[in-house]
PLY file of the C-alpha trace (Angstrom):
ply
format ascii 1.0
element vertex 200
property float x
property float y
property float z
element edge 199
property int vertex1
property int vertex2
end_header
-91.79 -32.11 5.27
-91.63 -32.07 9.02
-94.70 -32.79 10.95
-95.67 -33.09 14.41
-95.94 -36.99 15.16
-98.84 -38.46 17.60
-98.21 -42.26 18.26
-98.93 -45.10 20.93
-95.26 -46.26 19.78
-93.87 -42.74 20.01
-95.06 -42.70 23.76
-93.77 -45.78 24.47
-89.98 -44.73 22.72
-89.98 -41.21 24.57
-90.95 -43.41 28.03
-88.03 -45.88 27.27
-85.69 -42.74 26.79
-86.60 -41.05 30.40
-86.48 -44.43 32.03
-83.21 -45.27 30.41
-85.19 -48.73 29.65
-83.70 -48.31 26.36
-80.93 -50.26 23.20
-79.59 -47.12 21.38
-77.81 -49.02 17.86
-75.01 -47.32 16.19
-74.30 -48.76 12.56
-70.79 -47.64 11.82
-67.96 -48.12 14.69
-65.66 -45.17 13.46
-64.39 -42.18 14.50
-68.07 -40.97 14.45
-69.71 -44.23 16.06
-67.65 -45.63 18.72
-67.58 -42.12 20.33
-71.62 -41.94 20.23
-71.66 -45.56 21.54
-69.70 -44.07 24.37
-71.68 -41.46 25.03
-75.04 -43.69 25.00
-73.79 -45.89 27.36
-72.40 -43.43 30.04
-75.77 -42.32 29.94
-77.06 -45.31 31.36
-78.33 -46.93 27.92
-77.33 -50.10 26.20
-75.90 -49.87 23.03
-75.78 -52.17 20.09
-72.65 -51.49 18.18
-73.04 -53.12 14.02
-70.56 -52.63 11.40
-69.88 -55.06 8.72
-66.13 -55.20 9.55
-65.61 -59.06 11.28
-62.73 -58.02 12.78
-63.47 -54.26 14.47
-66.61 -56.33 16.16
-64.59 -58.98 17.50
-61.58 -56.59 18.85
-64.50 -54.38 20.62
-65.85 -57.64 22.07
-62.42 -58.67 23.45
-61.70 -55.15 24.86
-59.41 -53.92 22.53
-59.10 -50.79 20.19
-58.49 -50.08 16.29
-58.11 -46.39 16.85
-54.92 -44.77 17.87
-56.26 -42.10 20.29
-59.49 -44.13 21.93
-57.38 -46.50 24.68
-58.24 -50.12 25.37
-59.51 -49.17 28.67
-62.11 -47.18 27.06
-63.21 -49.86 25.17
-63.31 -52.28 28.50
-65.20 -49.73 30.62
-67.83 -49.58 27.49
-68.05 -53.78 27.54
-68.65 -53.62 31.74
-71.75 -55.49 32.58
-72.06 -56.02 28.73
-74.22 -53.22 28.08
-72.05 -52.55 25.04
-72.50 -55.13 22.60
-70.43 -55.23 18.96
-71.84 -57.59 16.16
-72.08 -57.56 12.03
-75.26 -59.58 12.76
-77.68 -56.86 10.99
-80.44 -59.43 12.45
-79.81 -58.18 16.06
-81.26 -54.53 14.66
-84.56 -55.85 15.67
-83.58 -55.27 19.41
-82.76 -52.02 19.24
-85.18 -48.94 19.79
-83.18 -46.26 17.77
-80.70 -46.57 15.58
-77.57 -44.17 14.21
-76.19 -44.56 10.79
-72.86 -43.14 11.14
-71.30 -44.34 8.17
-68.89 -42.64 5.79
-70.29 -40.34 3.75
-66.36 -39.40 1.76
-66.67 -36.83 -0.69
-66.56 -37.89 -4.46
-64.26 -36.37 -7.53
-67.43 -33.59 -7.81
-66.67 -32.67 -3.89
-70.40 -34.31 -2.87
-71.02 -36.86 -0.06
-70.58 -40.64 -1.39
-73.78 -42.02 -0.18
-73.18 -45.57 -1.10
-72.54 -46.49 2.72
-75.78 -44.99 3.66
-77.74 -46.54 0.73
-76.59 -49.87 1.71
-76.98 -49.65 5.11
-80.35 -48.54 4.72
-81.25 -51.48 2.68
-79.40 -54.26 5.51
-81.73 -52.43 8.06
-85.15 -53.46 6.26
-85.59 -56.41 6.82
-85.16 -56.30 10.63
-87.19 -53.28 11.20
-90.08 -53.40 13.93
-92.82 -50.88 15.07
-92.17 -48.10 17.59
-88.11 -47.70 16.21
-86.33 -44.27 15.67
-83.93 -44.38 12.64
-81.51 -41.46 12.92
-79.24 -40.31 9.82
-75.99 -39.25 11.41
-73.86 -39.13 8.79
-72.61 -35.81 7.03
-74.58 -34.99 4.07
-76.48 -32.82 2.12
-79.79 -31.37 2.97
-82.71 -33.44 1.69
-81.07 -37.05 1.99
-82.91 -37.88 4.39
-86.09 -37.96 2.91
-84.64 -37.78 -0.60
-82.67 -41.03 0.12
-82.98 -42.53 3.06
-87.06 -42.52 3.53
-87.79 -44.41 0.24
-85.09 -47.18 1.24
-86.88 -47.52 4.48
-90.57 -47.62 3.53
-89.91 -51.11 1.90
-90.12 -51.88 5.54
-93.81 -51.44 4.98
-93.84 -49.98 8.39
-95.92 -46.40 7.82
-93.15 -43.42 8.59
-94.23 -41.29 11.64
-97.00 -43.86 13.09
-95.13 -47.13 13.09
-91.36 -46.01 12.36
-89.18 -42.83 13.12
-86.66 -41.64 11.08
-84.90 -38.27 11.97
-82.00 -36.91 11.37
-78.96 -35.40 13.61
-77.58 -31.92 13.06
-74.51 -30.57 13.91
-74.33 -26.55 15.36
-70.47 -26.25 15.12
-68.23 -29.10 13.15
-70.45 -32.08 11.34
-68.91 -35.25 12.87
-67.97 -37.13 9.81
-65.34 -34.55 9.07
-64.44 -34.35 12.69
-60.35 -35.62 12.66
-58.91 -37.06 16.37
-57.54 -35.88 19.28
-60.59 -35.94 21.33
-63.99 -37.62 19.79
-65.34 -38.07 23.44
-65.51 -34.44 24.13
-69.19 -33.16 23.20
-68.26 -30.27 21.15
-71.40 -29.64 20.02
-75.31 -29.82 20.49
-77.77 -32.30 18.20
-81.03 -31.47 17.60
-83.38 -34.72 16.13
-86.21 -33.91 14.44
-88.85 -36.51 13.65
-90.31 -36.47 10.05
-93.49 -37.98 9.10
-94.71 -39.21 5.37
-97.80 -38.01 4.18
0 1
1 2
2 3
3 4
4 5
5 6
6 7
7 8
8 9
9 10
10 11
11 12
12 13
13 14
14 15
15 16
16 17
17 18
18 19
19 20
20 21
21 22
22 23
23 24
24 25
25 26
26 27
27 28
28 29
29 30
30 31
31 32
32 33
33 34
34 35
35 36
36 37
37 38
38 39
39 40
40 41
41 42
42 43
43 44
44 45
45 46
46 47
47 48
48 49
49 50
50 51
51 52
52 53
53 54
54 55
55 56
56 57
57 58
58 59
59 60
60 61
61 62
62 63
63 64
64 65
65 66
66 67
67 68
68 69
69 70
70 71
71 72
72 73
73 74
74 75
75 76
76 77
77 78
78 79
79 80
80 81
81 82
82 83
83 84
84 85
85 86
86 87
87 88
88 89
89 90
90 91
91 92
92 93
93 94
94 95
95 96
96 97
97 98
98 99
99 100
100 101
101 102
102 103
103 104
104 105
105 106
106 107
107 108
108 109
109 110
110 111
111 112
112 113
113 114
114 115
115 116
116 117
117 118
118 119
119 120
120 121
121 122
122 123
123 124
124 125
125 126
126 127
127 128
128 129
129 130
130 131
131 132
132 133
133 134
134 135
135 136
136 137
137 138
138 139
139 140
140 141
141 142
142 143
143 144
144 145
145 146
146 147
147 148
148 149
149 150
150 151
151 152
152 153
153 154
154 155
155 156
156 157
157 158
158 159
159 160
160 161
161 162
162 163
163 164
164 165
165 166
166 167
167 168
168 169
169 170
170 171
171 172
172 173
173 174
174 175
175 176
176 177
177 178
178 179
179 180
180 181
181 182
182 183
183 184
184 185
185 186
186 187
187 188
188 189
189 190
190 191
191 192
192 193
193 194
194 195
195 196
196 197
197 198
198 199
């Protein structure tokens, strides 16, 4: 269900957003996650990028790109002032105020999204979650994934959803993000709506 949430944690989160004193975490630094990281950075936020592929995070930290249409100059610009940091260490997620899950959900043989990466990511996040964080599912999937798949895993953290921990999903009014193919992922071609969920 979708419900209004009221919490001092939420008030603090909103204040951090308004004052740009927020660290945005991005899990999955591919065609969706890396442009999203750049978007957050361009809006004045600090960005923590996480990916299980150590070779990707090392390249990013060295100002290199592994995606053909994203030039190294863009990565170097992102790294200026150390406002974008990439790592494979999931324990660092505790330093993020928001966490956007941008992992792949390829279609299986039944033409349904394979949620293995979403589940695995959520399980990796659980030990390091803290009060006041907002977890956003960005990956393209079917309606109900947040409630049916993501929430039960995040509840293992022991944090109260809707009071201590906030969970939402991103809606794309046009092309679903993870079905976008290059060439220009940095162009904002869709509007996003974030809905907070409170579990009862």
